[in-house]
C-alpha positions in Angstrom: -58.0 -30.0 -69.5 -55.4 -29.1 -72.0 -56.1 -26.6 -74.5 -54.6 -26.7 -78.5 -54.3 -23.8 -81.0 -55.1 -25.8 -84.0 -53.2 -23.2 -86.0 -50.0 -25.1 -84.7 -51.6 -28.6 -85.4 -53.2 -28.4 -88.7 -50.9 -28.5 -91.9 -52.9 -25.9 -94.3 -52.6 -26.7 -98.1 -54.2 -25.6 -100.9 -55.2 -29.0 -102.4 -55.7 -32.4 -100.2 -56.2 -36.1 -101.4 -57.3 -39.0 -99.2 -53.7 -40.5 -98.4 -53.3 -43.8 -96.2 -50.9 -43.8 -93.6 -52.2 -40.9 -91.2 -53.1 -43.6 -88.5 -55.3 -46.2 -87.9 -58.2 -44.1 -87.1 -58.0 -41.9 -90.2 -57.4 -45.0 -92.3 -60.6 -46.6 -90.9 -63.4 -43.7 -91.3 -62.0 -41.9 -94.3 -63.5 -44.4 -96.9 -66.8 -42.7 -95.8 -65.6 -39.1 -96.0 -68.5 -37.1 -96.7 -71.2 -39.8 -96.0 -73.7 -40.0 -93.1 -72.5 -43.1 -90.8 -74.7 -44.7 -88.1 -72.7 -45.6 -85.2 -73.5 -48.7 -83.3 -75.2 -46.7 -80.6 -77.7 -45.2 -83.5 -76.0 -41.7 -83.1 -75.5 -40.6 -86.4 -72.5 -38.4 -87.8 -70.3 -37.2 -91.0 -67.0 -37.8 -91.2 -65.0 -34.9 -93.0 -61.9 -36.2 -94.1 -58.8 -33.5 -94.6 -61.2 -30.8 -94.0 -61.1 -29.5 -90.2 -61.5 -25.7 -89.7 -59.3 -23.3 -87.4 -60.4 -23.5 -84.1 -58.4 -22.4 -81.1 -60.6 -23.3 -78.6 -60.7 -27.2 -79.0 -59.7 -29.2 -75.8 -57.7 -32.5 -76.4 -59.2 -35.7 -74.4 -56.5 -38.6 -74.3 -57.3 -42.4 -74.4 -59.8 -42.7 -76.4 -60.5 -44.3 -79.8 -61.7 -42.5 -83.0 -65.2 -44.2 -82.4 -65.4 -43.2 -78.9 -64.4 -39.6 -80.1 -67.1 -39.3 -82.7 -69.8 -40.6 -79.7 -68.6 -37.7 -77.3 -71.1 -34.8 -78.7 -74.1 -37.5 -78.2 -73.1 -37.7 -74.4 -71.9 -34.3 -73.8 -72.7 -30.7 -74.7 -70.3 -29.9 -77.7 -71.1 -30.0 -81.6 -68.0 -31.5 -83.3 -64.9 -33.2 -82.7 -61.7 -33.5 -84.4 -59.3 -36.7 -84.9 -55.4 -35.4 -85.6 -52.5 -37.5 -85.0 -54.8 -40.4 -82.9 -55.9 -37.9 -80.6 -59.4 -36.7 -80.0 -60.2 -32.6 -79.8 -63.9 -31.1 -79.1 -65.2 -28.3 -80.2 -68.3 -25.9 -80.0 -68.1 -25.1 -83.4 -71.0 -26.0 -85.6 -69.3 -27.1 -88.9 -70.3 -28.4 -91.8 -67.4 -28.4 -94.2 -65.9 -26.6 -97.2 -68.0 -25.6 -100.2 -68.0 -28.3 -103.4 -65.1 -27.4 -105.3 -63.2 -25.7 -103.0 -59.5 -27.3 -101.8 -59.8 -29.2 -98.4 -57.6 -27.3 -95.8 -56.0 -29.8 -93.1 -54.4 -33.1 -94.4 -54.6 -36.2 -92.2 -57.4 -34.6 -90.2 -61.0 -35.7 -89.6 -63.7 -33.5 -88.4 -66.9 -35.4 -87.0 -70.0 -33.8 -87.2 -73.8 -35.1 -86.1 -76.0 -35.3 -89.4 -78.7 -33.5 -87.7 -76.8 -30.6 -88.7 -76.8 -31.4 -92.3 -80.3 -32.6 -92.5 -81.9 -29.4 -91.6 -84.2 -30.5 -89.2 -82.5 -28.8 -86.4 -86.1 -27.1 -84.4 -83.6 -24.0 -83.7 -84.2 -22.9 -87.5 -86.6 -20.3 -86.4 -84.1 -18.7 -83.4 -81.7 -18.3 -85.9 -83.7 -16.7 -88.6 -84.8 -14.1 -85.8 -81.2 -13.5 -85.0 -80.3 -12.9 -88.8 -83.3 -10.1 -88.8 -82.4 -8.9 -85.5 -78.4 -8.5 -86.9 -79.5 -6.7 -90.1 -82.1 -4.1 -87.9 -79.1 -3.8 -85.5 -77.0 -2.6 -88.9 -79.2 -0.7 -90.4 -79.9 1.1 -86.9 -76.3 1.6 -86.6 -76.0 3.3 -90.4 -79.0 5.4 -89.5 -77.4 6.5 -86.3 -74.0 7.2 -88.2 -75.9 9.2 -90.8 -78.0 11.1 -88.0 -74.6 12.4 -86.2 -73.0 13.4 -89.4 -75.9 15.4 -90.0 -77.1 16.7 -86.6 -75.9 20.4 -86.0 -74.7 21.0 -82.6 -77.5 22.6 -80.5 -80.6 21.1 -83.4 -83.2 19.5 -80.8 -85.1 17.9 -83.4 -82.1 16.1 -84.6 -81.0 15.2 -80.8 -84.1 13.6 -80.2 -83.8 11.5 -83.4 -80.2 10.5 -81.9 -81.4 9.5 -78.5 -84.5 7.4 -79.9 -81.9 5.6 -82.4 -79.5 4.8 -79.6 -82.9 3.5 -77.8 -83.5 1.2 -80.8 -80.1 0.5 -81.0 -80.0 -1.0 -77.2 -83.6 -2.8 -78.0 -82.2 -4.7 -80.7 -79.2 -5.8 -78.9 -81.6 -7.2 -76.1 -83.4 -8.7 -78.7 -80.5 -10.2 -80.2 -79.1 -11.6 -76.7 -82.6 -13.2 -76.3 -82.8 -14.9 -79.8 -79.2 -16.5 -79.0 -79.9 -17.6 -75.1 -83.1 -19.3 -77.1 -81.1 -20.9 -79.6 -78.8 -22.6 -77.1 -81.8 -23.6 -75.0 -83.5 -25.0 -78.0 -80.3 -27.1 -78.7 -80.2 -28.3 -75.5 -83.7 -29.6 -75.4 -83.1 -31.2 -79.1 -80.0 -32.9 -77.3 -82.0 -34.2 -74.5 -84.8 -35.4 -76.7 -82.5 -37.0 -79.0 -80.9 -38.8 -75.9 -84.4 -39.8 -74.3 -85.0 -41.0 -77.8 -82.0 -43.6 -77.8 -82.8 -44.8 -73.7 -86.4 -45.4 -75.2 -84.9 -47.5 -77.6 -82.4 -49.7 -75.6 -85.5 -50.3 -73.0 -87.6 -51.4 -76.1 -84.8 -53.6 -76.9 -84.4 -55.2 -73.7 -88.4 -55.7 -73.5 -88.6 -57.4 -76.9 -85.6 -59.7 -75.5 -87.3 -60.2 -72.4 -90.5 -61.2 -74.2 -88.9 -63.5 -76.4 -87.0 -65.3 -73.7 -90.4 -65.5 -71.9 -92.2 -67.0 -75.0 -89.7 -69.6 -75.3 -90.0 -70.7 -71.9 -93.7 -70.7 -72.2 -93.7 -73.8 -74.3 -92.0 -76.1 -71.8 -94.0 -75.9 -69.2 -94.0 -79.1 -66.7 -91.2 -80.5 -68.8 -88.8 -79.8 -65.8 -91.2 -80.9 -63.0 -90.5 -79.4 -59.9 -87.3 -77.8 -61.0 -86.8 -74.3 -59.6 -83.5 -72.8 -60.3 -81.7 -69.5 -61.8 -79.1 -70.0 -64.0 -77.1 -66.6 -65.4 -80.4 -64.8 -65.1 -82.3 -66.9 -67.6 -86.4 -67.3 -67.0 -87.3 -70.8 -66.0 -90.8 -72.5 -65.5 -91.9 -75.4 -63.7 -94.8 -77.5 -62.4 -95.4 -77.4 -58.5 -98.6 -79.2 -57.2 -100.4 -79.0 -60.1 -99.8 -75.3 -60.3 -97.4 -73.5 -63.3 -94.6 -71.2 -61.5 -92.4 -68.8 -63.2 -89.0 -68.0 -61.9 -87.7 -64.5 -62.3 -83.9 -64.3 -61.4 -82.5 -61.1 -60.1 -85.6 -59.5 -59.2 -87.6 -58.5 -55.7 -91.2 -57.9 -54.8 -90.9 -54.8 -52.3 -92.5 -54.6 -49.0 -92.8 -58.4 -48.6 -92.3 -59.3 -44.4 -91.4 -61.8 -42.3 -88.7 -64.0 -44.1 -87.6 -67.6 -42.8 -84.2 -68.5 -43.0 -82.9 -72.3 -43.4 -84.5 -72.8 -47.0 -82.9 -73.0 -50.7 -84.7 -71.2 -53.3 -86.4 -74.6 -54.1 -87.6 -75.5 -51.1 -89.0 -71.9 -50.9 -91.1 -72.2 -53.6 -92.1 -75.8 -52.5 -93.5 -74.4 -49.3 -95.3 -72.0 -51.0 -97.2 -74.1 -53.5 -98.3 -76.2 -50.5 -100.5 -73.3 -49.5 -103.3 -71.8 -50.9 -102.9 -68.3 -50.1 -99.4 -68.0 -51.3 -98.9 -66.4 -54.7 -95.2 -65.7 -55.0 -92.1 -66.0 -53.1 -88.9 -63.4 -52.9 -85.7 -65.4 -52.1 -82.5 -63.2 -50.4 -79.6 -65.2 -51.6 -77.1 -63.4 -49.4 -79.0 -64.1 -46.4 -80.7 -67.6 -47.4 -84.3 -65.7 -46.2 -87.3 -66.9 -47.9 -90.6 -64.1 -48.1 -93.8 -65.3 -49.0 -96.4 -63.0 -50.6 -100.3 -63.7 -50.8 -100.7 -61.2 -53.6 -98.6 -59.1 -56.1 -98.3 -57.0 -58.7 -95.7 -56.6 -61.7 -95.6 -52.5 -60.5 -94.6 -54.1 -57.1 -91.2 -55.6 -58.6 -87.8 -54.3 -59.5 -84.6 -55.4 -60.3 -82.0 -56.4 -57.6 -78.5 -58.5 -57.6 -79.3 -60.3 -54.7 -82.6 -61.6 -55.1 -84.6 -64.1 -57.0 -88.6 -64.3 -57.4 -90.9 -67.3 -58.2 -94.3 -66.2 -59.3 -97.5 -68.8 -59.1 -99.2 -68.3 -62.9 -102.0 -70.5 -62.6 
């Protein structure tokens, strides 16, 4: 992984204006400077144009667009990304931009930070507060230790006792500080995992709604394609066989169905099942041309498969 020192990359200026021509990535996003933006995945960020911090620990990622660069911290453990001269850099620095009225320091650079850092909804605020309190206690303890050492006379037992206690307090404070920092890191990772899980649930909901819509459309056409059992680009189809209604689920398999028979296509397999009162569903192995008939099934017994199609008896 290539390391790049930002000091050699960013032109520091006392005053920066938005100027088109820094590249297509810059020109694409900088009309949204400072505004929250939702990416296609639902991940929210802010673009900070001409405003990038001094960070020598960034790493470059080649071959990405600015949209892919903005999405990285939604997928990886990082806090910000930077777009500079049509290249993407990743950073662990949580940077929220210069204060209002201050000059922006880096012409042509775009810093991209997750919107949650601006919203103030980061669940790690308690850890940060404890960390700040611990830092203040550390400064006070160091000051006390310094004063004690200045006034303590050699051989003064009481003063030496206080100095040793102050040293122990300093050690405890350092320990508490390290624990607070560790809790902060764990909290941020847990928050990122929750955000990712919410995105996955949102995607699953979208797929379920899509499947429901297709199913509702097909239910209105029961019996209009009498006897047609087929799969077309994975779409749901319905048909009537021997007075019963059947639903074809393309790309599904019923688990643990035994005793397959060869020599039939999908339609012939379903027709044979329709002639048996105790046959409730069939699963068809497209690759081997094998027909499996099931006497009972539950929706939990089914799963996706690229090599199988399934036909269910509904009535």
